[in-house]
C-alpha positions in Angstrom: -1.0 17.1 10.3 -1.3 21.0 10.8 -2.2 23.3 7.3 -0.9 26.3 5.9 -1.8 28.8 3.8 0.2 30.2 0.6 1.0 34.0 1.5 3.5 34.4 -2.0 5.0 32.8 -4.5 8.4 34.1 -6.1 10.6 32.0 -8.8 14.4 32.7 -9.5 16.0 31.5 -12.9 19.0 30.4 -12.4 22.1 28.7 -14.0 25.1 26.6 -12.9 27.8 25.6 -15.1 28.9 22.0 -14.8 31.9 20.7 -14.1 32.5 19.1 -17.3 29.8 19.0 -20.3 26.9 16.0 -20.3 26.3 14.5 -23.5 23.6 12.7 -24.3 21.5 11.8 -27.7 20.2 15.0 -27.6 23.2 17.0 -27.5 25.8 18.1 -25.3 25.0 20.6 -22.2 27.4 22.7 -20.5 25.2 24.5 -17.9 22.1 23.6 -15.5 19.6 26.3 -15.8 16.5 26.0 -13.3 13.7 27.9 -12.1 13.3 28.1 -8.5 9.9 28.1 -6.9 10.3 30.3 -3.3 6.4 29.6 -1.1 6.0 31.3 1.5 3.5 30.1 3.8 1.2 32.9 6.3 3.0 32.0 9.3 6.5 32.8 7.1 7.6 29.3 6.4 9.3 28.6 3.2 9.4 26.0 0.9 11.3 25.3 -1.9 11.0 23.6 -5.4 12.9 23.1 -8.5 11.7 23.3 -11.8 13.7 20.9 -13.3 13.8 21.9 -17.3 16.1 22.9 -19.7 18.0 25.5 -22.0 15.7 23.8 -24.8 12.9 21.7 -25.9 15.0 18.7 -25.5 14.2 15.5 -22.7 10.8 17.5 -22.7 9.0 20.6 -24.6 9.6 22.7 -21.8 12.0 25.5 -21.2 12.8 28.3 -18.4 11.1 30.9 -20.3 7.6 28.7 -20.7 8.3 27.7 -17.2 8.4 31.3 -15.9 5.2 32.3 -18.1 3.1 29.6 -16.8 3.6 29.8 -12.9 3.8 33.6 -13.4 0.1 33.9 -15.9 -1.9 31.1 -14.5 -0.3 28.7 -11.7 1.1 31.2 -9.1 -2.4 32.9 -9.0 -4.3 30.0 -8.5 -2.1 28.9 -5.8 -1.9 32.1 -3.5 -4.7 32.3 -0.8 -5.0 28.5 -1.1 -5.4 27.0 2.3 -3.3 23.7 2.2 -3.7 20.5 4.7 -3.0 17.9 2.2 -0.1 18.2 -0.6 -1.5 15.4 -2.5 -5.1 17.5 -3.1 -3.2 20.8 -4.6 -2.4 19.7 -7.9 -6.2 19.4 -8.3 -6.0 23.8 -7.8 -4.1 23.9 -11.1 -5.5 21.0 -12.6 -7.2 23.0 -15.5 -4.0 24.4 -17.0 -3.1 21.4 -19.1 0.5 19.9 -20.0 3.7 21.4 -18.4 4.5 18.9 -15.9 8.0 19.8 -15.1 6.4 23.4 -14.5 3.9 21.9 -11.9 5.8 19.6 -10.5 8.2 22.7 -9.5 5.6 24.5 -7.7 4.0 21.1 -6.6 7.8 20.5 -4.6 7.8 23.3 -3.1 4.1 23.0 -1.5 5.7 19.7 0.0 8.3 21.1 1.2 6.4 23.8 2.8 4.2 21.2 4.2 6.7 19.1 5.7 8.6 22.3 7.7 5.2 23.4 8.9 4.8 20.4 10.5 8.5 19.8 12.0 9.2 16.6 9.4 11.7 15.5 6.9 10.5 15.3 3.3 11.4 11.7 3.1 8.9 11.0 6.3 6.2 12.9 5.0 6.1 11.0 1.6 6.1 7.7 4.2 3.1 9.2 5.5 1.6 8.9 2.5 3.0 6.0 1.2 1.4 2.0 1.5 1.2 1.1 5.4 5.0 0.0 6.2 6.8 1.7 3.8 9.2 4.1 6.1 11.9 6.0 4.7 15.2 4.1 5.0 16.6 7.0 5.5 19.2 7.1 2.7 19.0 6.2 -1.5 21.2 3.5 -2.7 22.4 5.8 -6.0 24.1 4.7 -9.0 25.8 7.4 -11.8 25.2 8.4 -15.4 28.2 8.5 -17.7 27.6 11.0 -20.8 29.1 10.0 -24.5 32.8 10.5 -24.7 34.9 10.9 -27.4 36.3 7.7 -27.3 36.3 4.3 -26.4 39.0 4.8 -24.0 37.6 8.0 -23.0 34.5 6.0 -21.4 36.6 3.4 -20.5 38.6 5.5 -18.1 35.6 7.7 -16.9 33.5 4.4 -15.3 36.9 3.7 -13.9 37.0 6.8 -12.2 33.4 6.4 -10.9 33.8 3.1 -9.5 36.7 4.0 -7.7 34.8 7.3 -6.1 32.5 4.4 -4.9 29.3 4.2 -7.3 27.7 0.6 -7.3 25.8 1.3 -11.0 27.2 3.0 -14.1 24.9 3.9 -16.6 26.4 4.7 -20.2 24.6 6.9 -22.7 24.5 5.6 -26.2 22.8 6.5 -29.6 22.6 4.6 -33.1 26.8 3.8 -33.9 27.5 4.5 -30.1 26.3 1.3 -28.5 27.8 -2.5 -29.0 31.3 -1.0 -28.9 30.7 1.4 -26.0 29.3 -1.7 -24.0 31.3 -4.1 -25.2 34.1 -2.0 -24.6 33.5 -1.0 -20.4 32.0 -4.7 -20.1 35.5 -6.1 -20.8 36.7 -4.2 -18.3 34.8 -4.3 -15.8 32.8 -7.7 -16.2 31.4 -7.9 -12.8 29.2 -4.2 -12.4 26.3 -3.0 -12.6 25.9 -2.0 -16.0 23.0 -0.5 -18.0 22.3 1.6 -21.1 20.1 4.8 -21.8 19.1 5.3 -25.4 17.3 8.3 -24.5 14.5 7.5 -27.8 17.4 7.4 -30.5 16.3 4.0 -31.8 13.3 3.2 -33.8 11.9 -0.5 -34.5 13.1 -1.0 -37.2 16.5 -1.7 -35.0 15.3 -4.2 -33.1 17.8 -6.7 -34.5 20.7 -4.8 -33.3 19.1 -3.5 -29.8 18.6 -7.7 -29.4 22.7 -7.9 -29.7 22.8 -5.9 -26.4 21.7 -8.7 -24.5 25.0 -10.4 -25.2 26.4 -8.2 -22.3 24.7 -8.7 -19.2 22.6 -5.4 -18.4 20.7 -4.7 -15.5 18.7 -2.7 -18.3 17.9 -1.1 -21.4 16.6 2.3 -20.5 13.8 4.1 -23.5 15.0 2.9 -26.9 12.0 3.8 -28.9 10.1 7.0 -29.2 9.9 9.2 -25.9 5.7 8.9 -26.8 5.5 5.4 -27.4 4.7 2.3 -25.2 3.1 -0.1 -27.6 6.6 -0.5 -29.8 8.1 -0.8 -26.5 5.8 -4.2 -25.9 6.9 -5.8 -29.0 10.6 -5.0 -29.0 10.3 -6.6 -25.3 9.4 -10.0 -26.4 12.6 -9.6 -28.7 15.0 -8.6 -25.9 16.0 -10.8 -23.2 17.4 -7.3 -21.0 14.1 -5.9 -19.4 13.0 -2.5 -20.5 13.1 0.6 -19.1 10.8 2.9 -19.6 11.6 6.3 -18.6 9.9 9.3 -20.9 7.0 7.2 -22.3 5.3 7.1 -19.1 4.0 10.5 -17.7 1.4 9.5 -15.3 -0.2 6.5 -13.4 -2.2 6.0 -16.4 0.1 5.3 -18.9 1.9 3.1 -16.3 -1.1 0.7 -15.7 -1.1 0.7 -20.5 2.7 -0.2 -20.3 2.2 -3.2 -17.7 -0.5 -4.6 -19.8 1.2 -4.6 -22.8 4.4 -6.1 -21.6 6.4 -3.2 -22.3 8.7 -2.6 -19.5 10.2 -4.8 -16.8 12.0 -1.6 -14.7 10.6 1.7 -14.5 12.9 4.8 -14.1 10.4 7.5 -12.0 11.1 11.1 -12.3 8.7 13.0 -10.3 9.7 16.2 -12.7 8.1 14.1 -15.6 4.6 13.0 -14.5 4.0 16.3 -12.9 5.2 15.8 -9.3 4.9 14.1 -5.8 1.4 13.6 -5.8 1.5 11.3 -9.1 4.7 10.4 -7.9 3.5 8.1 -5.1 0.5 6.9 -7.0 3.4 5.6 -9.1 5.4 3.8 -6.2 2.1 2.1 -5.2 1.6 0.8 -8.6 5.0 -0.1 -8.3 4.7 -2.0 -5.1 1.7 -4.1 -5.9 3.2 -5.5 -9.1 6.6 -5.8 -7.4 8.0 -3.6 -10.4 11.9 -2.7 -10.2 11.5 0.9 -9.3 14.7 3.6 -9.4 14.4 7.5 -9.5 15.6 9.5 -12.5 17.2 12.7 -12.1 17.7 15.9 -14.4 20.7 17.1 -13.0 19.3 19.0 -10.9 20.7 21.9 -8.3 20.6 21.0 -4.4 17.2 21.5 -4.4 15.4 19.1 -6.7 18.6 16.9 -5.8 17.5 16.8 -2.0 13.6 16.2 -3.2 14.5 13.2 -4.9 16.2 11.5 -2.5 14.1 12.3 0.1 12.0 10.2 -2.4 14.4 7.8 -3.3 14.8 6.1 0.3 11.5 4.8 0.4 11.6 1.2 0.4 10.0 0.3 -2.6 12.7 2.3 -4.8 14.9 -1.0 -5.2 17.5 -0.3 -7.9 20.2 2.3 -7.7 18.4 5.6 -8.7 20.1 8.7 -10.9 21.4 11.0 -8.3 24.6 11.1 -7.7 26.6 13.2 -5.4 27.0 17.1 -5.7 30.1 17.0 -7.0 29.7 15.0 -10.0 28.5 17.8 -11.6 29.3 21.7 -9.9 31.8 22.8 -8.0 29.8 25.1 -5.7 25.6 24.1 -5.4 23.4 26.7 -4.5 22.3 24.8 -1.2 23.9 23.5 1.7 25.0 21.0 2.9 26.0 19.4 -0.4 25.5 15.6 -0.8 28.2 13.3 -0.7 28.7 9.9 -1.4 28.6 7.2 1.2 29.4 3.4 2.0 27.4 1.3 -0.1 26.9 4.1 -3.0 24.1 6.0 -1.2 23.5 9.3 -0.4 21.8 9.7 3.2 18.6 12.2 4.0 19.7 15.6 5.8 18.4 15.6 9.5 16.7 19.1 9.0 13.4 19.8 8.1 11.4 20.0 4.8 14.0 18.7 2.1 16.4 19.4 4.8 19.0 21.9 3.1 19.1 25.3 2.8 19.4 27.5 -0.5 22.5 30.3 0.2 21.3 33.5 -1.0 24.5 34.9 -2.6 24.8 32.0 -4.9 21.0 32.3 -5.4 21.7 36.0 -6.3 25.1 34.7 -8.8 23.6 32.3 -10.2 20.5 34.3 -11.0 23.2 36.6 -12.7 24.9 34.5 -14.4 21.6 33.7 -16.3 21.3 37.4 -17.3 24.9 37.7 -18.3 24.9 34.7 -20.4 21.4 34.6 -22.1 20.4 38.5 -22.0 17.9 37.9 -24.6 15.6 35.7 -22.9 13.0 36.9 -20.2 14.0 36.9 -16.2 12.4 36.0 -13.5 
């Protein structure tokens, strides 16, 4: 593997409008905000990463402003001038800066992309190189689709029908207290044989256990993160009462968290979001643990632009990712993405890993500038990168 030295790091805060608003128990979102990290090596290779954050601290505590601040003031200065011969060693350079997992994941993703490009490899093959022996990339990722909270049961059923007709093989419904049993019943009655899961985004409390057990009747693939975003123990108690497997998301922020969750029986499935755990190096360790324990695994998304989406697909193409991942086609969210080519849903509800080096997509400079200007125009009171 050829090493490189980080020559410069540039930041781009962008805003892309969603085709339709996306609502969860956190609230409704109309736009995708992201901080894109552009890393240039001493040889002129360019790697891209995406800090998958939000306009406000909902899923995580980070925002575009905090990401730019942490990168400009601390992480980027610590990285520029560093030599990278193994991307798994990069996190040690910024280890002294605590927290800010989504931000550090964006920077590390740019390192991985630059490393793969420097070595004329697809990013997915670069991941496979550092994965357990025999875990070669499958070249494509099986995916599902997430349906936000709709204005009615009828609208939910029709949204599911539309996605199934597009070829998606697994449906995830966002739920919250007061919007759970009825929506699951309506969709399951209309589509008795589909792979169906529910995602609560931490909206329930241990006192809601009895109501959550009623969801067992709907033959669900899983219930994702029903309890608090920082809880593991109570999920273990709840899993004892449920027939349906619990999938943890927000609670697992590291490989150490996963080991604890396994010990207390808090999950039967894991949603791994590389952004949530601080990047792909930690993701590879979590991947190894899942493979060792035969723990069903899928890759979650943060409704990323093409930059983050491409990297997630590269990881989701590894063989131990054995459940449909939340990485939908480009046209699920955006009329025009920031990169080319777009991701198109293929046969078997799959997305194909691009053939090019690194993440395999190229940022379109004109769209990048438009998205940066859109951010400034819509939120002029916010700091620009």
